[in-house]
N, C-alpha and C positions, 0 to 999 in steps of 0.2 A: 504493499500499500504506499502511495506517495505521502511523504511528510511535507506539510506546508509550513515553511520557515521563512521568516522575514529578517534578513541580515542587515548589518549596518551599511553594507554596500547598496543593497536594494533601497534602503531609506534615503541614502545619499542621492541615488539616481532619481527617486521621486521628488526630492527637493529641487534638483536641477530641472526636472520637467515642470514643476510648479512655477519656477522662475520664468521659464519659457512661456507658459500659459499667461502669466501676469503681463509679460511683454507684449503678448498678442491681444490684450484687452480684457482678460477675465478678472473681474474685480470682486466678485461675491466671496467673501472670506469663509462663510460657512461651507460653501461648495468646495473651495480650495482645501479646507481642512478635511472634508470628507474624502477628497482625492488623495490627500496625504495619508489618511488613516487606512486606506484600502490598497493592499498590495496587488498591483495589476498583474504581476508575474504569476499569481495564483491561477490566472485564466489562460495561461500558455502551457503548451507541452514543454517538458524539460529541455528539449533540443532547441527551443526557440526563445529561451528566457532572456537572452541578450537583447532581444527586440522589444521587450515589454515596456521599457521606458523611453522609447523613441516616439516622437509625436507623429505617428502614422497609423493607418489602419493595418490589420493583419488578418489573413484568412483563418477561419476556424472550422472549415468544412461545410459541406452541403451548399456551396456557392455563397456562403455568408462571411461576414467579417466582424471582428471586434473593432468598433469604431475608433478613429483617431481621437486621442485624448482631448484635443482642442474642440472637436465636434461634440463630444460628450459634454464638455464644459460649456460650450456655447449654447447648446439646446437647453441644458439644465438651468443656466443663468436666465435664459428667457422665460422659463417657467415660474421663476420667483417662488420657489418651494418654501413653505412654512411648516413648522412642526405639526405633526398629527394630520396633515392633509391626506386625503384619499387620492392616490395617483394610479392611473392606468398606463402601463407601458405596452405599446404594440411592437412586438419584435424582441423577444427576450434575448436571443442569440447566446452569447457566452454567459450572460448574467451580470456583466460588469456594470452596465448602466443601472440596472435594478438595485444593485448593491450600493451605488453612489446615492441613489434616492433614499434607500433605507438608512444610510449613514447620516442623512439630513433629517432623520426622524419622520419621514413620510410613511404612510401605510400603503405598501406597494402591492399592486396586482399587476401581473405581467403575463402576456400571452404569446405563444410561439407556435408557428404552423408546421415546422420541421420536426418530425417525431424524434429523430436521432439527437438533434440539438436539445430538444425538450428533456429527453431522458438524461442526457449528460449533465445538463445544468441543474435538473432536479436532484441529482445525486451530489453534485459539487457543493451547492450553496449551504446545506447544513454542515458540511465538513469544515467550511471556512467561517462558520458563525452566523449565517444568515437564514436560519430556519423560520424567521418571521415573514419572509416574502412569500406571497401566494402565487404559485405558478399554475398556468393552465395551458393545455394543448388545444389549439383551436384556430379559428379563422380571425385574424386581426381586423379585417374589414368589418366584421360583425361585432367586434368588441366583446364586452361582458355585460349584457343588459341586466342579467339577474343581480349584479352587484352594483349597478349604477344608482344614483349619479356619482360622478367623480369630479373632484375639485380641479384636478389637472389631468391632462392626457398628453402623453409624449409618444410620437410616432417616429420610429428609428429606421424607416425605409421610405423609398421614393414613391409617393402616391401620384397616380395620374390625375386625381381630383380629390377633393376633401370628402371622405366617406360620410354620408348622411347618418348612418347608425352611430358614429362617434360623436357627431354634433348633438344627436338626441341624448346621448349618455353623459354629456357635459352638464355640470351643475350651473344654475344661474350665477353669474359672476365668475365662473370658472374659465380656465385658459387651456387651449390646446396648441402645442408646438408641433408643426408638421412640415417636412420638405415636400413640395409639390412640383411636378415636372414643369419646367419652363421651356425646354427643348429636349432633344433626344439624349443628351449627356449631362444636363445640368438641372438641378432643382433649386427653387427659391424657398428659403426658410420663411414660413409664415407663423404668426402668432394670432390665434383666433380667440377673442373674448366673447363669451355668451352674455349678452345684455338681458335678453328674455327669450322665450321659447322660439321666437321667429326673428330675432334681431341679433346680429353678430357684428363685432368690430374686427376688421382684418388689418394687421400690420405686416409689412414686408421687410425682410432683412437680407442678409448676404446669400450668395449662391454656394451650393455644395454638390457633392456627388455621393449618392447612396445606392445600395442594391435596391432592386424594385420591391414594392409592396404587392404581394400576390394574393389573390383570393383563394379560399379553400385551405385544406390541410394536406400535408405531404407525409405519407406513411413510409 
């Protein structure tokens, strides 16, 4: 069984990464502290640990990636997470983003459509101290209506449009951060605030590149 250890070297690499994130405009100190507390190398195979604290995305199998740390920080900062908020994440992937949200004392619900990734992450998170995160195997487009409403929703894959079921599951006054296709290769980061059941405020931010948000489940 793999031993999950966090060495002085790993901690030093994290501090260097956080310095880089600050230089790129990340200012939320609660978020930065969460990223400092969470060893990113826990989410990597032993053979690739040297890549864990580089500011870049990395393949995790099934055509998915663990997002670039700056992208994780950027999306999370836009969400303005507050303690005890109920947050839905679409696209669990490695589980790293969900753990960042949990470190910020959010109540995290996360959904993954790839069965192999779901099983791997469901096994990993309790081992590294995050048994409080609620994981689901399912269709991210559909969200989790049985557990709605959510104060915040975070979508970690490129959507061709904003899924209506997710808007419906957002609480009044809640926010959703989602990358939406702008052209074939680039997505525009949007923040949607729900004013009331039919009224939404949309803010546009920088462009990114994400893997696509696909409908259905992959067994």
